FIKOLZA-1660 file (N, C-alpha, C; in steps of 0.1 Angstrom, whole numbers, plus 5000, padded with zeros to 4 digits):
% residues 117
   i   px   py   pz ch aa at
   1 0114 7392 7341  A  M  N
   1 0123 7394 7330  A  M CA
   1 0115 7395 7317  A  M  C
   2 0119 7404 7309  A  K  N
   2 0112 7406 7296  A  K CA
   2 0115 7395 7286  A  K  C
   3 0106 7393 7277  A  K  N
   3 0107 7382 7267  A  K CA
   3 0120 7385 7258  A  K  C
   4 0122 7398 7255  A  K  N
   4 0134 7402 7247  A  K CA
   4 0147 7398 7254  A  K  C
   5 0147 7401 7267  A  D  N
   5 0159 7397 7275  A  D CA
   5 0162 7382 7276  A  D  C
   6 0151 7374 7277  A  R  N
   6 0152 7360 7277  A  R CA
   6 0158 7355 7264  A  R  C
   7 0153 7360 7253  A  K  N
   7 0159 7356 7240  A  K CA
   7 0173 7359 7239  A  K  C
   8 0177 7371 7243  A  L  N
   8 0191 7375 7243  A  L CA
   8 0200 7366 7251  A  L  C
   9 0196 7363 7263  A  I  N
   9 0204 7355 7272  A  I CA
   9 0204 7340 7267  A  I  C
  10 0193 7335 7262  A  T  N
  10 0193 7322 7256  A  T CA
  10 0202 7321 7244  A  T  C
  11 0202 7331 7236  A  G  N
  11 0210 7332 7224  A  G CA
  11 0225 7332 7228  A  G  C
  12 0228 7340 7238  A  L  N
  12 0242 7341 7242  A  L CA
  12 0247 7328 7248  A  L  C
  13 0239 7321 7256  A  L  N
  13 0242 7308 7262  A  L CA
  13 0244 7298 7252  A  L  C
  14 0235 7297 7242  A  L  N
  14 0236 7288 7231  A  L CA
  14 0248 7290 7223  A  L  C
  15 0252 7302 7220  A  T  N
  15 0264 7305 7213  A  T CA
  15 0276 7300 7221  A  T  C
  16 0276 7303 7234  A  F  N
  16 0287 7299 7243  A  F CA
  16 0289 7284 7243  A  F  C
  17 0278 7276 7244  A  V  N
  17 0278 7262 7244  A  V CA
  17 0283 7256 7231  A  V  C
  18 0279 7262 7220  A  V  N
  18 0283 7257 7206  A  V CA
  18 0298 7260 7205  A  V  C
  19 0303 7272 7209  A  L  N
  19 0318 7275 7208  A  L CA
  19 0326 7265 7217  A  L  C
  20 0321 7263 7229  A  L  N
  20 0328 7254 7239  A  L CA
  20 0328 7240 7233  A  L  C
  21 0318 7234 7229  A  V  N
  21 0317 7221 7223  A  V CA
  21 0326 7220 7210  A  V  C
  22 0325 7230 7202  A  G  N
  22 0333 7231 7190  A  G CA
  22 0348 7231 7193  A  G  C
  23 0352 7238 7204  A  G  N
  23 0366 7238 7207  A  G CA
  23 0372 7225 7211  A  G  C
  24 0363 7216 7216  A  F  N
  24 0368 7203 7219  A  F CA
  24 0367 7193 7208  A  F  C
  25 0359 7196 7197  A  V  N
  25 0356 7187 7186  A  V CA
  25 0364 7191 7174  A  V  C
  26 0366 7204 7171  A  I  N
  26 0372 7208 7158  A  I CA
  26 0387 7205 7159  A  I  C
  27 0393 7197 7150  A  P  N
  27 0407 7194 7150  A  P CA
  27 0415 7204 7142  A  P  C
  28 0426 7208 7147  A  V  N
  28 0435 7217 7139  A  V CA
  28 0449 7211 7140  A  V  C
  29 0458 7215 7130  A  D  N
  29 0472 7211 7130  A  D CA
  29 0480 7222 7136  A  D  C
  30 0489 7218 7145  A  V  N
  30 0497 7228 7152  A  V CA
  30 0512 7226 7147  A  V  C
  31 0518 7237 7143  A  G  N
  31 0532 7236 7138  A  G CA
  31 0541 7239 7150  A  G  C
  32 0553 7234 7148  A  A  N
  32 0564 7236 7158  A  A CA
  32 0567 7251 7159  A  A  C
  33 0571 7255 7171  A  P  N
  33 0576 7269 7173  A  P CA
  33 0588 7272 7164  A  P  C
  34 0590 7284 7160  A  S  N
  34 0600 7288 7151  A  S CA
  34 0614 7286 7156  A  S  C
  35 0616 7285 7169  A  D  N
  35 0629 7283 7175  A  D CA
  35 0632 7268 7178  A  D  C
  36 0625 7259 7172  A  T  N
  36 0627 7245 7174  A  T CA
  36 0640 7241 7166  A  T  C
  37 0649 7233 7172  A  R  N
  37 0661 7229 7166  A  R CA
  37 0658 7222 7153  A  R  C
  38 0667 7225 7143  A  T  N
  38 0665 7219 7130  A  T CA
  38 0679 7218 7124  A  T  C
  39 0681 7208 7115  A  I  N
  39 0693 7206 7108  A  I CA
  39 0691 7208 7093  A  I  C
  40 0699 7217 7087  A  L  N
  40 0697 7220 7073  A  L CA
  40 0708 7212 7065  A  L  C
  41 0704 7207 7054  A  D  N
  41 0713 7201 7044  A  D CA
  41 0713 7211 7032  A  D  C
  42 0724 7219 7032  A  H  N
  42 0724 7229 7021  A  H CA
  42 0726 7223 7007  A  H  C
  43 0732 7211 7006  A  S  N
  43 0734 7205 6993  A  S CA
  43 0721 7201 6987  A  S  C
  44 0711 7196 6995  A  T  N
  44 0699 7191 6989  A  T CA
  44 0687 7201 6992  A  T  C
  45 0690 7212 6999  A  Q  N
  45 0681 7222 7003  A  Q CA
  45 0669 7216 7011  A  Q  C
  46 0672 7208 7021  A  E  N
  46 0662 7201 7029  A  E CA
  46 0665 7203 7044  A  E  C
  47 0655 7202 7052  A  Y  N
  47 0657 7202 7066  A  Y CA
  47 0653 7189 7073  A  Y  C
  48 0660 7186 7084  A  V  N
  48 0658 7173 7091  A  V CA
  48 0656 7176 7106  A  V  C
  49 0647 7169 7112  A  S  N
  49 0646 7171 7126  A  S CA
  49 0657 7163 7133  A  S  C
  50 0661 7167 7145  A  P  N
  50 0672 7160 7152  A  P CA
  50 0668 7145 7155  A  P  C
  51 0656 7142 7157  A  L  N
  51 0652 7128 7159  A  L CA
  51 0653 7119 7147  A  L  C
  52 0653 7125 7135  A  C  N
  52 0652 7118 7123  A  C CA
  52 0666 7117 7116  A  C  C
  53 0676 7124 7122  A  I  N
  53 0689 7125 7115  A  I CA
  53 0696 7111 7113  A  I  C
  54 0694 7102 7122  A  D  N
  54 0700 7089 7120  A  D CA
  54 0695 7081 7107  A  D  C
  55 0683 7083 7104  A  E  N
  55 0677 7076 7092  A  E CA
  55 0677 7084 7080  A  E  C
  56 0681 7097 7081  A  A  N
  56 0680 7106 7070  A  A CA
  56 0692 7104 7060  A  A  C
  57 0690 7107 7048  A  E  N
  57 0700 7106 7038  A  E CA
  57 0705 7121 7035  A  E  C
  58 0716 7124 7043  A  V  N
  58 0721 7138 7042  A  V CA
  58 0735 7138 7037  A  V  C
  59 0739 7149 7032  A  T  N
  59 0753 7151 7028  A  T CA
  59 0761 7157 7040  A  T  C
  60 0773 7161 7037  A  N  N
  60 0781 7166 7048  A  N CA
  60 0781 7182 7049  A  N  C
  61 0772 7188 7041  A  Y  N
  61 0771 7203 7042  A  Y CA
  61 0759 7206 7050  A  Y  C
  62 0760 7204 7064  A  L  N
  62 0750 7205 7073  A  L CA
  62 0751 7218 7082  A  L  C
  63 0740 7223 7087  A  Q  N
  63 0740 7234 7096  A  Q CA
  63 0729 7232 7106  A  Q  C
  64 0732 7234 7119  A  E  N
  64 0722 7234 7129  A  E CA
  64 0716 7248 7131  A  E  C
  65 0703 7249 7130  A  T  N
  65 0697 7262 7131  A  T CA
  65 0683 7260 7137  A  T  C
  66 0673 7269 7134  A  N  N
  66 0660 7267 7139  A  N CA
  66 0650 7265 7128  A  N  C
  67 0638 7261 7132  A  Y  N
  67 0628 7257 7122  A  Y CA
  67 0623 7270 7114  A  Y  C
  68 0622 7281 7120  A  G  N
  68 0619 7293 7113  A  G CA
  68 0628 7297 7102  A  G  C
  69 0641 7295 7105  A  H  N
  69 0651 7298 7095  A  H CA
  69 0650 7288 7083  A  H  C
  70 0647 7275 7086  A  A  N
  70 0645 7265 7075  A  A CA
  70 0634 7269 7066  A  A  C
  71 0623 7274 7072  A  L  N
  71 0611 7278 7065  A  L CA
  71 0614 7290 7057  A  L  C
  72 0621 7300 7062  A  S  N
  72 0624 7312 7055  A  S CA
  72 0633 7309 7043  A  S  C
  73 0641 7299 7043  A  L  N
  73 0649 7295 7031  A  L CA
  73 0641 7287 7021  A  L  C
  74 0628 7283 7024  A  D  N
  74 0620 7275 7016  A  D CA
  74 0625 7261 7014  A  D  C
  75 0632 7256 7024  A  Y  N
  75 0637 7242 7023  A  Y CA
  75 0626 7233 7025  A  Y  C
  76 0627 7221 7020  A  E  N
  76 0617 7210 7021  A  E CA
  76 0621 7201 7032  A  E  C
  77 0611 7194 7038  A  P  N
  77 0615 7183 7048  A  P CA
  77 0621 7172 7041  A  P  C
  78 0631 7166 7047  A  E  N
  78 0639 7155 7041  A  E CA
  78 0630 7142 7040  A  E  C
  79 0621 7140 7049  A  S  N
  79 0613 7128 7049  A  S CA
  79 0600 7130 7057  A  S  C
  80 0592 7120 7057  A  G  N
  80 0579 7120 7064  A  G CA
  80 0582 7121 7079  A  G  C
  81 0593 7116 7083  A  C  N
  81 0597 7116 7098  A  C CA
  81 0598 7131 7102  A  C  C
  82 0604 7139 7094  A  S  N
  82 0606 7153 7098  A  S CA
  82 0593 7161 7097  A  S  C
  83 0584 7157 7087  A  V  N
  83 0571 7163 7086  A  V CA
  83 0563 7160 7099  A  V  C
  84 0563 7148 7103  A  D  N
  84 0556 7144 7115  A  D CA
  84 0561 7151 7128  A  D  C
  85 0575 7153 7128  A  Y  N
  85 0581 7159 7140  A  Y CA
  85 0577 7174 7141  A  Y  C
  86 0576 7181 7130  A  Y  N
  86 0573 7195 7131  A  Y CA
  86 0558 7198 7130  A  Y  C
  87 0549 7188 7129  A  Q  N
  87 0535 7190 7129  A  Q CA
  87 0528 7182 7140  A  Q  C
  88 0519 7187 7147  A  D  N
  88 0511 7180 7156  A  D CA
  88 0497 7180 7151  A  D  C
  89 0493 7169 7145  A  A  N
  89 0480 7168 7138  A  A CA
  89 0468 7165 7147  A  A  C
  90 0457 7170 7143  A  D  N
  90 0444 7167 7149  A  D CA
  90 0443 7171 7164  A  D  C
  91 0449 7182 7168  A  V  N
  91 0448 7187 7181  A  V CA
  91 0434 7195 7183  A  V  C
  92 0426 7192 7193  A  P  N
  92 0414 7200 7194  A  P CA
  92 0417 7215 7195  A  P  C
  93 0409 7223 7189  A  L  N
  93 0411 7237 7189  A  L CA
  93 0413 7243 7203  A  L  C
  94 0406 7239 7213  A  F  N
  94 0407 7244 7226  A  F CA
  94 0421 7241 7232  A  F  C
  95 0426 7229 7229  A  M  N
  95 0439 7225 7234  A  M CA
  95 0450 7233 7226  A  M  C
  96 0448 7235 7213  A  A  N
  96 0458 7243 7206  A  A CA
  96 0459 7257 7211  A  A  C
  97 0448 7263 7215  A  M  N
  97 0448 7276 7221  A  M CA
  97 0456 7276 7234  A  M  C
  98 0453 7266 7243  A  L  N
  98 0460 7265 7255  A  L CA
  98 0475 7263 7253  A  L  C
  99 0479 7255 7243  A  Q  N
  99 0493 7253 7241  A  Q CA
  99 0500 7266 7236  A  Q  C
 100 0493 7273 7228  A  T  N
 100 0498 7286 7222  A  T CA
 100 0501 7296 7234  A  T  C
 101 0492 7296 7243  A  V  N
 101 0493 7305 7254  A  V CA
 101 0503 7301 7264  A  V  C
 102 0506 7288 7264  A  G  N
 102 0516 7282 7274  A  G CA
 102 0510 7275 7286  A  G  C
 103 0497 7273 7286  A  I  N
 103 0490 7267 7298  A  I CA
 103 0492 7252 7296  A  I  C
 104 0490 7246 7285  A  A  N
 104 0491 7232 7282  A  A CA
 104 0504 7229 7276  A  A  C
 105 0509 7217 7279  A  D  N
 105 0522 7212 7273  A  D CA
 105 0521 7210 7258  A  D  C
 106 0531 7214 7251  A  Q  N
 106 0532 7211 7237  A  Q CA
 106 0540 7198 7234  A  Q  C
 107 0539 7194 7222  A  K  N
 107 0547 7182 7217  A  K CA
 107 0562 7185 7219  A  K  C
 108 0566 7197 7217  A  W  N
 108 0580 7201 7218  A  W CA
 108 0584 7207 7231  A  W  C
 109 0595 7201 7237  A  S  N
 109 0599 7206 7250  A  S CA
 109 0609 7217 7249  A  S  C
 110 0613 7222 7261  A  E  N
 110 0624 7232 7261  A  E CA
 110 0637 7227 7255  A  E  C
 111 0639 7214 7257  A  E  N
 111 0652 7208 7252  A  E CA
 111 0652 7208 7236  A  E  C
 112 0640 7209 7230  A  D  N
 112 0639 7209 7215  A  D CA
 112 0642 7222 7209  A  D  C
 113 0643 7233 7218  A  M  N
 113 0645 7246 7213  A  M CA
 113 0660 7250 7212  A  M  C
 114 0663 7258 7202  A  L  N
 114 0676 7263 7200  A  L CA
 114 0678 7277 7206  A  L  C
 115 0687 7278 7215  A  E  N
 115 0689 7291 7221  A  E CA
 115 0694 7302 7212  A  E  C
 116 0705 7300 7205  A  N  N
 116 0710 7309 7196  A  N CA
 116 0711 7303 7182  A  N  C
 117 0705 7310 7172  A  A  N
 117 0706 7305 7158  A  A CA
 117 0713 7315 7149  A  A  C
% end
């Protein structure tokens, strides 16, 4: 094997190892899918996750919709509970990619999704 070929192979292997290790070390935040169930409070222009509705201070002008719709309206989260529900923080980059593709389980299950919004 030529010296030039060895350098190329060594460089490619080193790059692969760095990317692989980085994928398990680099943390990213993963947001909820756009079809995740969400409750809108049109009076306060806020959204609330279904898990946080019991503690939330909401009016009676509510609508069940999906997370993507809440974001398109530029509504704010009602509390930190809703922020935490719709964000999965510090997920390794490699796991985030697997979750996006559908190989690994996400924080949000099929029951959390809204069929028709």
